[in-house]
N, C-alpha and C positions, 0 to 999 in steps of 0.2 A: 148553495144550490151544487147538484156532482151528477155529471156524465156518468150512467152507468151499464156498462155491456155486458148482459144477464144472456150462456147461453146453452147453462146449461141448469138440470133442477137446484142440484143447493148451490147455483149462482143466485138464482130466482128467490128462492131459503133467505138468501147472503141483503137479498134489494129488500125484500121486506123485513130481518133480521134492526137491518139500518134505518129504515123509515120508522120502525118502531122508536130505535132509538133517537129519533126527532132530525134525521136527518134530511131535510127534503131531497129527494131524486128524479130523473126522467130517466130509465129502462129503453134498451131497447134492443132488440127481439127480430130474428130475420124471418120467424113468418106467424101468420096468427094464432095460431096453436098452440106457439110456445108464448105467446102475451095471457092466456088462460089464466093461468095462478097468480099473472099479474092482476092483470085486469080485478078476481076475483078478493082479491088486496088493498081494490083502492089505488093503486101506484100505478102513477101517468108512463105510459112506455111510447114507442117510437117503433114502426115495424117494418125492414125492408135494412138492405144492406148499405150502408152508410160510406159517403165515400171522405179523404182529410176535409174537401172543403165542407158537405156536408157536417160533420163535426164541428170544426171551424166557426160554422156560423148556430147549432146548435148554444155551443157554448160562445160566446157573444146573445146571444139574444137571449138566452135565460141567464146571461151574469154567473156562468157557473164558476166555481172555486176549485172542482179538482176533477178528474177521472181516475174513476174505480173497472177495471177492465176485468172482468169474470167471464171474458167470452171459451169458449172452448177450444182445451187441449193444442184442439188440433185447425183454430182458428186463425192462423198463424199472419195471415194480410188484415185479418180485424185486429189485431195485438199491435202489428207495427202499426198501424193506421191511427191510434188510437193514442200511440205515444207521441208521433209527427203530430195529430194536431193539439197532446199536451203544450208538448212544447213549444209549438207555436203558435198558440194562446200564451202563452208562462204558468203556467199554472201545476201542481201535482199530480203524476197519475200511480195509480196505483194497481198491482195486479195480483187477480188472485186465484189460484190452483187449487184443486183439490191434491191431496196427499194423492203422493203412485202407488199403486200395492208394489211387492215385491215379490217376483215366481225365482224359482230355483227346479229347473228341470232338463232331462236331455232331453226329454218332448219340444222341448221351446228352443226356436231359430226365432230369436231375434235380429227384423231387418228399419234398414232407413228409412226408407221409404214404400207410399203403396207401391209405385213399377217393380221393386225391388223383390217384393212381398208377388204381388203377379209370375213374375219372370221365373221365382224360388218352386211356387206350387205349377207351375205347370206341367212339368218333368212327373208329377204328382198323379197317378192315375186311379179314379173310384172319385167321389162324391166332397166337394169342397165346400162348406159350408161358409158361407162371409158375410161379415157381422159389422161393417165397415159403413153402412150407412148407401145412400146412391149418389151421393155427389163426384167420388170416383170409380166408378163404375163405368165409365168406359176403360181405364186401365183393365179392369178384370177381364173384362170384354175380348178386351184385344187379345189377351193371352189364355184364355183359359176357356172359351170357347171353341170348345174341340169333342172330338167322336172320344175318347176316353177317359175326358173328366166331366163331370157331373157338377155345374154351375150351382149349388143353393145359396140365394140373396135371400138376405132376414132386414128389412127393412119400415119405416115407420108404410101406415099402410096410407097413403094421400094419392092422390088422382096422376100428378106428375111426378112419383114414382116410377107409376103401374106403365104410363106413356112412355118414361123413361130405356122400362124393365122392354114393351114390347117393338118400340123404335130396335135396340139392342142385339132384338133377336132373342130374349130372353125367354121363357115359357112358358106359361102361366104355373103349370105343374110342379117349375122352379123357383117360384116364389111367395116368400114365407110373411107374410104380409102385418103384422103386428108393435102395437105399441110395448114398449118396458114399462118401469124396469123387469125383470124375470130371475125366478129363484134358482137353485143351481136344480132343484127334481124339476122344474121346468124344461132350461137347459139339456139337464142328461134325456127325459123324453124328445124332444126336439130331435138329439143326436141321434138318437136308436132310434126313432123312429123313420129319421130319413138313411138310417146308414152313413152315418157319414165317414172320414176315413182320413179327414183331412181341414183343420177349420182356422181358418185367418181375422184376427181379431188385432184393436189398436187398444196402446198400453191409454187408456184414456181412467181409471181410479174406478178405486173401492163402488163410492155412489154412480156410477156409471156404469154398474154390474160387471164391468170385464172382471172382477174376481172368478164372479159364478161363471162364466163363460169358462173360462179356464180350471175351474176348478171337475168343473163337469165331467171338462174336452181329458184331463190330466186322469179322473174316476175311470174315465171309462178306455183311457191308452191310446188317443188320439192325439195326431202329432199338431201343433199349433205357430206358428205363422205370428208371431207379434210384432207389431207396429210401431215403432218407441215414438213417443212425442217428439215434436219437431224443435230442435235447437232456438231459443232463439233470446236473447240478450234483455232480461226486461229489469227492469227498473222498480223499486218497491216489491219485493217477490214476498208474498203471505199466503201460506196453508190452513190457516184456521181464520173465520169471522173476528177472535183476540184480536188476533196483529192488526187487520186489519179499521176495526177500531182504533186499534190504539195509533197507527200513522196519521187517518182520520184525525183523528182530535190534537197530533202534534200540528200538525198540517192547519187545522182552523185558528188554532189557541196562536200560532206564528204570524198567520194572516193579521190576526186581531188585535197582535199587538201594533206592526207593522200601519196599522190607520188607527191607530189613539193618538 
């Protein structure tokens, strides 16, 4: 049995891939909506954020033999929790992360954190499109809710996000509540419709559609603030389904030898 952290659409595709290969697993996701594709493919899952103790309890309860961490590239704490739980239980840990898309343009400014992005953007005058989700919305509201800036927030259309926007003082007209992925043409249309003059986004990789957002912005001559992925020292780092499968097979074969 595998404990599988599923944080993105391609991560859930990996979970389905592994199950089809005969690897039993229990996937963890943060929200019910994220679990829909797992449920549709008869994958066992847990909903909610797990602590180290929670993960250890699940590993012991189901006699799990490996942790596959395919959480979101920016879910740094989830990855650290998974590595700690795997070490505590003496089982292998595998990290899967979608490949990064490289962009080189004078219009792109790379920063290391959400706060760095917000501080840099506060000197801007115009419409700032924020495409980093709701988790760190407070950071951007703190720096960018000012008269000379229109903060346009694109995020998932759920009640919690709308309540957070209301609490922070973000107006309904400045919320784009929509679920992706989005094509380059739709990204362009949104930028043109709202007269966007600056985009803030994350380095999430191609499946997360960061490339379409950035490509659309660059084609329109819109500057981009790009938040780099967190620097985490992962064990057994993989960027392909094939590599994950290869490592899993090796770990399981090794375990089988010790049990003979």
